[in-house]
C-alpha positions as CSV (number, residue, x, y, z in Angstrom):
1,M,-7.9,-29.2,55.2
2,D,-10.5,-29.6,52.7
3,K,-8.1,-27.4,49.8
4,N,-5.6,-30.7,50.6
5,R,-8.4,-32.9,51.0
6,S,-9.1,-31.9,47.2
7,L,-5.8,-32.0,45.7
8,L,-5.0,-34.8,46.4
9,G,-8.3,-36.1,45.3
10,L,-7.1,-34.9,42.6
11,L,-3.2,-36.0,42.2
12,Y,-4.6,-39.9,42.7
13,G,-7.1,-39.0,40.2
14,W,-4.8,-38.0,37.4
15,L,-1.8,-41.2,38.5
16,N,-4.5,-44.0,38.7
17,W,-5.0,-42.1,34.8
18,V,-1.4,-42.1,34.3
19,L,-1.2,-45.5,35.3
20,W,-3.9,-46.9,32.2
21,L,-2.2,-45.1,29.6
22,V,0.9,-46.4,30.2
23,A,-0.2,-49.6,30.3
24,S,-2.4,-48.9,27.3
25,A,0.4,-47.5,25.0
26,S,2.1,-50.8,25.7
27,R,-1.0,-52.9,24.3
28,L,-1.3,-50.4,21.4
29,W,1.6,-52.2,19.8
30,I,-0.1,-55.5,20.8
31,S,-2.6,-53.9,18.3
32,I,-0.2,-53.0,15.8
33,S,1.5,-56.3,15.2
34,A,-2.0,-58.5,14.6
35,L,-2.8,-55.8,12.3
36,I,0.7,-56.2,10.6
37,F,0.6,-59.6,10.8
38,G,-2.4,-61.5,11.9
39,K,-1.4,-62.3,15.2
40,D,0.7,-61.2,18.5
41,T,4.5,-61.6,17.7
42,T,5.3,-58.2,20.2
43,Q,7.4,-61.6,22.3
44,E,9.8,-61.6,19.0
45,W,10.7,-57.7,18.4
46,N,14.0,-57.0,18.6
47,I,16.2,-53.7,17.9
48,L,18.9,-52.6,19.1
49,G,19.1,-54.9,21.5
50,L,16.0,-54.8,23.3
51,H,13.4,-57.5,23.1
52,G,9.9,-58.2,23.6
53,T,8.5,-56.0,26.6
54,Q,12.1,-54.0,27.0
55,L,10.9,-53.3,23.7
56,I,7.6,-52.5,24.0
57,G,8.2,-50.0,27.3
58,V,9.9,-48.0,25.5
59,L,8.2,-47.8,22.1
60,A,5.3,-46.8,24.9
61,I,6.8,-44.1,26.0
62,L,8.0,-43.1,23.0
63,F,4.1,-42.9,22.0
64,M,3.5,-40.9,25.3
65,I,5.5,-38.7,23.6
66,V,4.2,-38.1,20.5
67,S,0.0,-37.8,21.3
68,T,0.9,-35.2,24.9
69,Y,2.6,-33.2,21.8
70,L,-0.7,-34.3,19.3
71,S,-2.7,-34.0,21.8
72,S,-2.1,-30.4,22.6
73,R,-3.0,-29.4,18.6
74,G,-6.8,-29.4,19.5
75,I,-9.4,-31.3,20.1
76,T,-10.9,-32.0,16.4
77,G,-8.6,-34.9,15.1
78,I,-9.3,-36.5,18.2
79,K,-12.5,-36.6,17.9
80,I,-12.9,-38.3,14.0
81,M,-10.7,-40.7,14.9
82,S,-12.7,-41.6,18.2
83,S,-16.2,-41.6,16.3
84,I,-15.0,-43.4,13.4
85,G,-13.0,-46.0,16.0
86,G,-16.7,-46.4,18.1
87,W,-18.1,-46.9,14.6
88,F,-15.7,-49.7,13.4
89,M,-15.8,-50.9,17.4
90,I,-19.6,-51.6,16.7
91,V,-19.7,-53.0,13.3
92,M,-17.6,-56.0,14.4
93,N,-19.2,-56.9,17.7
94,A,-22.1,-57.5,14.9
95,V,-19.8,-59.2,12.8
96,F,-18.7,-61.5,15.8
97,I,-22.4,-62.0,16.7
98,L,-23.8,-63.3,13.0
99,A,-20.0,-65.3,12.8
100,S,-21.0,-67.2,16.0
101,L,-24.3,-67.2,15.2
102,T,-23.6,-68.9,12.1
103,V,-20.8,-71.1,13.5
104,L,-23.3,-72.2,15.7
105,I,-26.2,-73.2,13.0
106,M,-23.7,-74.9,10.9
107,N,-22.3,-76.9,13.3
108,H,-26.5,-77.7,14.8
109,G,-26.1,-75.9,18.0
110,Q,-22.7,-78.4,19.4
111,L,-20.1,-75.5,21.6
112,A,-17.2,-75.7,20.8
113,Q,-16.9,-74.2,24.8
114,P,-19.6,-77.5,26.1
115,I,-21.8,-76.7,29.3
116,T,-22.2,-79.4,31.4
117,G,-25.0,-77.7,33.8
118,W,-25.8,-74.3,35.6
119,Q,-22.5,-74.4,37.1
120,S,-21.2,-74.1,33.3
121,F,-23.0,-70.1,34.4
122,I,-20.9,-69.2,37.3
123,I,-18.0,-71.4,37.3
124,S,-15.1,-70.4,35.2
125,P,-13.1,-73.0,33.4
126,N,-10.4,-70.8,34.6
127,K,-8.4,-72.0,37.6
128,S,-8.0,-69.1,38.6
129,F,-11.1,-67.5,39.1
130,Q,-12.7,-70.5,40.6
131,T,-12.7,-69.4,44.3
132,P,-16.1,-66.9,45.4
133,I,-13.2,-63.8,46.2
134,T,-12.2,-64.4,42.8
135,I,-15.1,-64.3,41.2
136,I,-15.8,-61.1,42.3
137,S,-12.9,-59.9,41.6
138,F,-14.0,-60.2,37.6
139,V,-16.9,-57.2,38.4
140,V,-13.5,-54.9,38.5
141,Y,-13.3,-55.7,34.8
142,A,-16.8,-54.5,34.9
143,V,-16.6,-51.7,36.4
144,F,-13.4,-50.9,33.5
145,A,-16.0,-51.4,30.8
146,Y,-17.2,-47.6,32.1
147,G,-13.4,-45.9,32.7
148,G,-12.9,-43.0,31.1
149,M,-16.8,-41.7,31.0
150,E,-16.0,-38.8,33.7
151,T,-13.8,-37.9,31.5
152,I,-16.4,-36.9,28.2
153,G,-17.6,-34.5,30.7
154,D,-14.7,-32.1,30.3
155,V,-15.4,-32.5,25.9
156,I,-19.1,-31.6,26.7
157,D,-18.8,-28.0,25.2
158,S,-17.8,-29.5,21.4
159,M,-21.1,-30.2,20.8
160,K,-23.9,-29.1,19.2
161,H,-26.7,-29.8,22.3
162,P,-24.7,-31.4,25.2
163,E,-27.4,-30.4,28.1
164,K,-29.5,-33.1,25.7
165,D,-27.1,-35.7,23.9
166,F,-25.1,-36.7,27.0
167,P,-27.3,-38.3,28.9
168,K,-28.8,-39.9,25.9
169,G,-25.1,-41.1,24.9
170,L,-24.7,-41.9,28.5
171,I,-27.4,-44.1,28.3
172,I,-27.7,-46.0,25.0
173,G,-23.3,-46.8,26.0
174,S,-24.5,-47.7,29.3
175,L,-27.3,-49.8,27.5
176,F,-24.7,-51.0,24.8
177,T,-21.8,-52.4,26.9
178,I,-23.7,-54.2,29.4
179,I,-26.2,-56.2,26.6
180,S,-23.1,-56.6,24.5
181,Y,-20.9,-57.6,27.9
182,V,-23.0,-60.2,28.9
183,L,-24.1,-61.8,25.2
184,M,-20.9,-61.6,24.2
185,I,-19.2,-63.5,26.6
186,F,-21.4,-66.7,26.3
187,M,-21.0,-66.5,22.7
188,T,-17.8,-67.1,22.7
189,G,-17.9,-70.2,23.7
190,F,-19.6,-70.8,20.4
191,S,-16.5,-71.8,18.4
192,V,-13.7,-71.1,21.8
193,N,-13.0,-74.2,23.6
194,Y,-10.3,-72.5,26.9
195,Q,-8.4,-75.7,26.9
196,K,-7.8,-75.5,23.4
197,N,-8.1,-72.1,21.7
198,I,-6.7,-69.9,25.2
199,L,-4.6,-72.0,27.4
200,A,-3.1,-73.9,23.9
201,A,-2.3,-70.6,22.9
202,N,-0.6,-68.8,25.4
203,A,-3.8,-66.1,25.5
204,N,-3.3,-62.9,28.0
205,T,-5.1,-60.0,28.5
206,G,-3.4,-58.2,26.5
207,N,-3.5,-60.5,22.9
208,I,-7.3,-62.2,24.2
209,T,-8.9,-60.6,21.5
210,Y,-7.5,-60.7,18.9
211,T,-7.0,-64.8,20.0
212,V,-10.8,-64.7,20.6
213,Y,-11.5,-63.0,16.4
214,G,-9.1,-65.7,15.1
215,T,-9.8,-69.0,16.6
216,L,-13.5,-67.7,15.4
217,G,-12.8,-66.7,12.2
218,K,-11.3,-70.1,11.5
219,A,-14.5,-72.0,13.1
220,F,-16.2,-69.7,10.7
221,G,-14.6,-71.2,7.1
222,T,-14.9,-74.7,9.3
223,A,-18.1,-74.0,9.7
224,L,-19.0,-73.4,6.0
225,H,-16.8,-76.1,4.7
226,L,-14.3,-73.7,3.6
227,D,-10.0,-75.6,3.2
228,P,-8.0,-74.7,6.3
229,N,-6.3,-72.3,4.2
230,T,-9.5,-70.4,3.6
231,S,-10.9,-70.9,6.8
232,L,-7.3,-69.8,8.1
233,L,-7.1,-67.2,5.8
234,I,-10.5,-65.9,7.4
235,G,-9.4,-65.9,11.2
236,K,-6.1,-63.5,10.0
237,F,-9.1,-61.4,8.8
238,F,-10.8,-61.0,11.6
239,T,-8.1,-60.5,13.5
240,R,-6.8,-57.9,11.8
241,A,-9.9,-56.5,11.7
242,I,-10.8,-55.8,15.3
243,A,-7.3,-54.9,15.5
244,L,-8.0,-52.4,13.6
245,S,-10.6,-50.7,15.2
246,G,-9.1,-51.6,18.2
247,L,-6.1,-49.9,17.1
248,M,-8.6,-46.4,16.4
249,G,-10.5,-47.0,19.3
250,M,-7.9,-47.3,22.4
251,T,-6.0,-44.1,20.2
252,G,-9.4,-42.0,20.6
253,A,-9.5,-42.6,23.5
254,F,-6.2,-42.2,24.7
255,F,-6.1,-38.6,23.1
256,V,-9.0,-38.0,24.9
257,L,-7.8,-39.1,28.5
258,L,-4.4,-36.7,28.0
259,Y,-6.5,-34.5,26.5
260,S,-9.6,-33.7,28.8
261,P,-7.9,-33.2,32.0
262,I,-5.2,-30.9,31.6
263,K,-8.3,-28.7,29.6
264,S,-10.8,-29.4,32.7
265,F,-8.3,-28.2,35.3
266,I,-7.1,-25.1,33.2
267,M,-10.9,-23.8,32.1
268,G,-11.6,-25.2,36.2
269,S,-9.3,-22.8,37.8
270,D,-9.4,-18.9,39.0
271,P,-9.5,-17.2,36.0
272,R,-6.9,-14.8,37.2
273,L,-4.2,-18.1,37.5
274,R,-4.5,-18.2,33.3
275,L,-2.0,-17.8,31.0
276,N,-2.9,-15.4,28.3
């Protein structure tokens, strides 16, 4: 009975990651679109009679096939891409903070998303997150920020000093995630107005990051009294920069999540079951 439960737990974990990988493979193409065109144009794509969501689904399947093959070749290249993507993301977080502070200072403290009282900190402008149940459901997003940390444990044997570096990395990563979440959600309101910039742009969970960075870039240029065309170019540059960092980080994470569970299963099994 215990063995059956363990197998069911293992199967559930794998199925959970398969769903995540499929969803991520689809979002990956949004990042590619933002990198090339400066915005999400995936709904306008049309190839061989497939368009929008249909085409993205087929491309996601093809990407999973290719990435599965590449993951079977080893972990070295994956580690390099993940590391570079991580540093890119840190740099973009720093750019977001500095640009947001510049916008706030140049606008003399005026926020794009006004604070009308303490309710502004606990009641979302998004009508889908205004009831107690939906507010609590936001915890899912916070939990997902840590999703994947457990799979890193499967590749710690590639580290020079895993007993020392791994716990330190988890602590630093957790603190960085918490601080970034709280600070950057608040600072988004420095340059982004929910009604004007989010709803009007029909942003969704797949392209919201690029909408926010594009809006920040335009607000940054406007705050520096640059002409509208230059401000728009800065917005596209910000969008492409975050798309590049997100693409590299997501690709690295994608390969790790393909490689590490299988490696853990094989290396953790009875040696008599392994193929020589």
